[in-house]
C-alpha positions, 0 to 999 in steps of 0.5 A: 535479504541475504545478498544485494546485487553488486553488478548492474546485471546482478541489480537488473535480475534483482529488479526483475525478481521483484517486479515478477514476484510483486505480481505473482503474490498480488495475484495468488497471495503468499501460499498460492505464489510459486517460486517456479513461476517467478523465476521463469518469468524473471528469467533467473533461477531458484539459486539466484532468488534464494541468494537475494532473498533467502526464501519465499517468505522473506521475498514477500516481506521485502516487496510488502514492506517496500510497498508500504514504504513506497505508498508513504513516500509517494502519497505523504500526508497533509494533515491540513488537507486530509481530503486531498490526501485521501484522493491522492491515495485514491489515485495511487490505488488506481495506479497500483492496485497490486499494493492493496492486493499485497496488504489484503494477502497480508492481512488474510494469511498473516495477521488477521487482527490488530495492526497489519505490521508489527513495526507499525510505529515506524510507518505511522508515527509522522502520519499520526504526529501530523494529525495530532498537531492539526488536532491540537491547532483546531483544524481536525476533529478530535478523536484518536489520531490513529482512528482519524487516519484509519477512517480516512484511509478506509474512505479512500479505498472505497473503490479499491481492489478490496471494495465489497461493492465495486472495485474501480480501474485506471481504465474507467472514463476520466469524468467517473474518477472526477465524480468519485474524487469530488465525492471522496473530497467532500465526504472526508472534509465533512468527516474530519472537520473540527467541530 
């Protein structure tokens, strides 16, 4: 980012841009997002957006990397209870479906194969270390810690906006979500149990 806002008014504009752009990118992707729609909805102008973020690509990066860090902080891993971690991820995807959509657009438009981000070690090191430690203690099945993590995340996304079967919403009845959580919890528990 080029310039961070120094005033409270600038900080408010900066946050409005982030909020509006998050929805724009989640709905339309990187190529389909329009700066004109973002600045109009954020009640600002292109010059201000470019001063804060540089360009559309850098704006997407700020939002996308912020969303990756957010989910790591909001839903920290518990390698001793990966089933609970999966359920908490499920709940976060219900609350913030835009996070999954941003990752999907990044996959479709930027990195169709391999890791979703170049600097994946920075985001995954703590999670992989926790899984490896649980494996060494005999609490989690053996296997590449990355593959274990990827499997748990994939299971947590079974009803997310990227599901090819059914995308759940936060508006569905609580008992439906409770049934899914119970199934997810038990499935992950069995999948990661040490032999």
